[in-house]
N, C-alpha and C positions, 0 to 999 in steps of 0.2 A: 133324714138327717135330723140333729137337734142342735138349736142354738144355745150357747151359754158364755158365763163368764168365768174367768180365772180369779181365784183369789189373789194370784201375784199382783194384778192390777192395783191393789190397795195396799202393798207392801211400803213401809213397814209395819202395818197393823197385824196385831196378833192374829193367827189362823182364823180362832173360832170368831172374833171380832170382825174380821174381813166377810166370813162367811154369812155372819149375823146381819150385816149391812146389806150384802148382796140380795139375801132372801128376804128381807124386810122390804126392798124396793122392787121386788117382783120377778126376780131373777131364779128359774125354778130347775136350772141346770149349771154343773159348774165343774171346775179341775180344781183340785186341791194342790197348792204348793206349798210342801212341807218346809219349813224354814230353820227347824231346830229339832234334835232328839227330844226336847221336852214338849214339842208339839203333840208327840204321838205316845205319851205316857197312856196307860189303861184309864186313868179317869178322863183325859183331854179326848180321847178316841170316843168314850161314853159321850161326851158333851157333843162332839161333833154329830155322832149318830142320831141323838135325840134331837139335835136342831135341825138335821136333814128330814128326819121323819115329821117333825112337828110343822115345818114350812112346805113340805112337799116336794124337797129340792132332790134330785138325783146328781149323783157324782160319777162321771164317767172316767176321769184319769186323775192320777196322781204323779206329781213332780218332785224329785226329791232336791234338796239343797247341797248334796254330797257330790253334784256333777265334778267340780275340780277335781275330786280325787280319783276319779274313774281312770285317768291316765296312769298314775302310778300304781294302783291298785289292781285293776283288772288288766291292764295290758303291759304289767311286769312280769319279766323272768323269775321272779320269787313266787313261787308257787303258794307259800302259805297267805301271801297277800291276796292273791286271787281267791284261795277258799274263804279268807277272812271277809272279803267284800260282798261276795254271793250269800255268804251267811247273814252278813249284815242286812242286804237287801231282802234276804226272807222276812224279816221283820217287817219291812214295808208291804210285802205281799200280805202277810197276815192282817196287817191293818187295813189293806184294801178289801180283802174278803170282807171284813166287818163292816165297811162303809159302802160295800156294793159297786166298787170301782173296779174298771176291768183293764185300763190302758196304764201302765208304767213307763213313763217318757224318759229315754235314756239319751244323754249326751255323748257319752263315749271317749275316743281317744283325742287329743288335741294334736293339732298340726306339727308343733316342734317336735314330738314323740313318735311321729307317723310309723306305722308298721305295715307289713304287707297285708292286702285284703284276705289272704287266706288265715294268716295268723288272727287279724281282726274278727273274722266271723266264727273262728274257731271259740273265741273268748265271748263273743255275742250269743252263740248258740248254748254254750254252757249256763250263761245267765238266763237265756229264754227258756231252756229244759226246766230250770228251777222256778220260773213263773209258772209254766205249765202246771206244776204239781198243785198250784192254788187257784187256777183258773184264770191266770192273768197273762195277759200280751205284752211281753216287752217290745217297745216299738221304739225304734231308731229315729230320732229328731234331727233334721238337718240345721246345722248350726255353723256359721262362717268359720270361726276359730277353731274347729273341729275337722277331722277327717271327712266326717258326714258333709260337710258343707257345700260340697260339690255333686251336681246329678250324675255325673259318670261313676263316682264311688258309689251311690245308693243303687246304680243300676247293676254295679258288679256284686255290691252285697245280695241284691234280689236274685241274681243269677246264681251264686255261691250257696245262697242258704233255702232257695226254694220255698216251700210252705211256710218255712220258718221265718221269712222276712217280712217284718211289718214296720210301717214308717209313719210318724207324725210330721206332717208338712206345717213349716212355720214361715209364713208369707213374709214377714219382716227380715228374717234371716236369709231367705232365698234372694231378697232384693239385695241385701248388702254383700252376698256372694256372687252377685252378678247373674242369677240365674231369674228364668220366669217362671212365676209360680204354676201358671197354668200347662206349660211345657212339662214341668216336674210332675202334674197330675196326669197327663198324658202318657208319659214314659212310665211311672210307676204303678199307675192303674189302680187295681184293687187292692195293692198292698198298702196304700194309704188307708189308714184306719181312724186317724184322728188330725184334726187341723188346729193351728193356731193362727187366727186371722186379724188383721189389722189394716189400715189403708195406706197409702204412700202417694208423695207426689213431690210438689215442690217445696212444700212446709216440712219435709222430713219423711222419713221412712218408717215412722211407727205412730199411725195417726188413728183417731177416733174415725169410725166408718162414715162416709161422705165428705171428709175432710182433704181428701187427696183425689187422685185420678184412676186409681185401681178399678177395672172393671169387675166389680165384685159379683154381679149377678150372672156373668159371663162365667167366672169361676165356678160359682156354685153349681150352674147348670151341668158342667163337666164333671164335679164332684158327684153330682147326683148320678150320673150316667156310669161312674166308674166305680163309686164306692158310696151307696146311697145310705149305709147305716152308721156313716162317720158322725161324730160330733164335731162343730165347728165353734171352736172356743175363742171368744175375744180375749186377746192376751196384749196389755199395753204397760209401759214404763208408767211410773207415778209421775214421771215430768212432762208425759205426752199428752195429757188431758187435765180438764179445769176442775172437774168435780164428779160426784156421782151421776148427775144428771147425763154427762157425756157417756159415760158407761150404759145408763139404761137406754138413752137413746139409740145407741150402737146395737144393742141387745134386741129392741124393738125392730129397728130396721132390718138385722140380719134375721129376726123371726120371720118377718113378714115375707122377705125374699124367699126364704126357704119354704114357706106355707104356699105361696104363689107358684112356685115350681113345681112342688109336689101335686098341687091341684092341677096345674096344667098337664103334667105327666099322666095323672090319673084320668083326665078326660080323654087324653089321647088313647090310652089304653082300653077305655070303654067303646071307644069308635067301632062299629062292624067294620 
């Protein structure tokens, strides 16, 4: 498992400035949240590449700002919209290849425009197949306001899609939807390839690690068993923390927990 921090935590800083601040503070693994088309011009992608290389930072995933459009574009009956959106996301896939990212974070259809699971999965599969052409995994995130918010829908996706089902488990979104994050891990198993982590408790549902009552280590232990190659990315809203020291503190806590879990697992494996 790999601990990291999303550039989304520093919104509305420009993408390259957010990446620079994370890198400067010793964070070596990230998810890039693309906030505008102009974030992924050739010049800016080159800047991001250079920064990642210079500071020794790896990028696991990319999150598009166009999630709100997915309902009307990918889940429409108007075929040209579907093709247009898949074509547009191919541009993201090309950028991801250049940055070394593997996971494309997908929100999907919102609840007011709900479609059948079969229809949903047909559209998801078309996008996933396009991603595969670039070596990219399209992964469905659980989002409260979307059809993907509830575990029963994700399990149906997993059943219908088989090997093509991949998920991003967002802890705060699970809590908001009334789901138990660790139960989602148990149910979705190895289909979870990426995690957005945060703490939660009496002070809120999106907190720096250690500021709530979430049993983080227990969650990570299950993740290590079910999907040990996942990245675990801190994703907080800007109003949820005080400053960069909170992000760094959470990152270090997460890195320490992951390291100790992996060390313990290694010692257990080595025993005769």
